[in-house]
N, C-alpha and C positions, 0 to 999 in steps of 0.2 A: 496689253492690257487685258486682264482677265475678269469676266463678268460672274456674279454668283447669283444663282436664283434664289431669290427670297421670297416668301407668302407673308403678302400683306393681308390685313383684315378689312372686308369692306363691309359696312353697314348700309342696307338701304331701308327705306321704308316702304311697306307693301300692305293690303289688304289681308287681313288675317281673322280667321273666326275658330280659333283655337280655344280650348277650354278658358274659360274667364274673360274671353273677349267678346266685345260686341259683334254680333250677326251682322253682316251686310244687309243693309235695308235698301228694298227697292220699290218706289212707289209711282203706281201710274194715276196720275193726277186727271180726275174727271171720268175714270172708269168705273164700271159697276161691278167687274168680276176680275178674279188674277188673270194676268196674262203672262206667259212664258215665252221669253225671247229667242233669238236665235243661239244664244250662247246657254240656253238651259236654265237662265236665272227667272225666278218667278217674280213678278212685280204685283204689288197688291193695290187694292183700291184705296184711294186717299180718304175715304170718309171715316177711319178712325182718328185723323188728326186735322179734320176741319169741320166747322160748326156752321158757316157760311160760305158764300160764294155760289157761282152759278155754273154749269158744265155746258160745255159746247163739243160735238163730235162731227165728224167728216168720213165719207169713204174715200175720197181723194187720194190718190198715191203720193207719198213723202219721197221727196228727194233725199240722196246723200246718208241713206238707212236701209237697213234689210228686214229693220223692225218698224213698219208702218204703224200696226196697231199703238205703239207706245206713243207716237205723236199725233195720231188722228183724235185723242181725246185731249180735253184743257178744261183746267179750271180757272175762272176768272172773277174777278173780284169789283162788283159794281159799287163801291163804297168811296168816298174821297179820303178816308182814313187809311194808313197805311195797313197792310193784311200781314198777318204773322202766323206762320206754321211753327208750332211748338211740338218738336218731335221728340220723345224721350229717349234717351241713349243709356245703355249699361253703365258706362264707366267715363270717368273724367278723362280726358286726354286729347289727342289731335284727331282730326276727322277729315278725310278726303270727300268732297261733295261735289256732286255733279249734277247740274240743273239741266232739265232738258226742255227744249223749246223748238216749235214750228207755228209759225203764223198760219192758221187754217180760216181765217175769218176775212181779215183784210187783204188786199192783193198790191197794195202800194206803201212804200215806206214813208212813215211819218204820222201815220194814223194811229200806233199805238206806242208809245215812248213810258218809260218807267226805270226808277232805279232798284237796283236789287242789293240787298244787305245780309252778311251771314254774321251772326253774334255781335250785331250792331256796328260790323264794318261793312262800309260800300264797297262791293266788288264789281259793280257796273253802274255807271252814271249815264242817264238817258239813253238807256238800252231800247233799241229798236230791232225786234226779232229779224224783220223783213232786211234791214239793212246788214245786221249781223250775218245772217245765214245766205245773204246775197240772191234772196229772193222769197216769195211766199212758198208755202206747201214744201219746204227744205228744212230738214233737220239740223238744230245748233245745239252745242254742249257749252255752257258756262261751267269752269272747274276751277277750285280753290281748295285750301287747307284751312281749316280753322281750330280752333282750341275751345273745347267745351268744358266749364268748371262746375256747372250748376245741374248738370244730369239733364238738360234739355239744350237740341240743338235748334239755333231760333235762325227761319229764313224769312226775311220781310220784304216785301214787294210794295212800293212807293208809287203811286199814279203821278204822271205827269200830263200826258196826253192820252185819253180814253182810260181803258180799265187793264191793269196788270194782268197776266195770264201766265200759265205753267202747265208744260205737260208731262215731266217726270222729275224724280228726285231720287237721287243714287247716293246713300252714305255709307262709308267704310271707314271704320276705326282704323288708325295708322299705329303699327308697332315696327319693334326691331325684329327682324327676323334670326332665323339661325345664322350664325356667323358664317360669310361666305368667304372663302380663299380665291384669290386670283394671284397669278405669279406675276412678279414684276422683276426686270433685269435691274441689277445695282451694279454699279462700277466696284 
């Protein structure tokens, strides 16, 4: 039997900031100044994207991350109404969204529970940061891909028990990369 080596095109999605594409957005919720993480990315304060909400911070170490400062701040919302971040994006399309959390106030599960929505679609129901991260002062990330068609990426936090909170938001437009070739054996 003879095998022929053929090249197949592989298209994958990745974060890209080339000409005409959205530059990745890194938001450090509750922070007052930019923060450069261990990967060299600059996280900006969330003040351009919020008009309400409270801020809380700690100096305590955060488990499961090398970027403690990202998780040592939070924005929380003391309202019974859903809270919505409306973040302007440059283009219609698919976006990878990572929401960063660490419970830095409560120490027991069940004290803070909320739902999380992207573009009106629930991505986490009855979300408890301590439960998800397996402890307080521990980093946890919710990741999802969503489609934006109106120029705004909407993140909504809906209170169930106590007040919703968030530590960071990472937004990256999904685009098709240059064609990648990989060999595949064909009979």
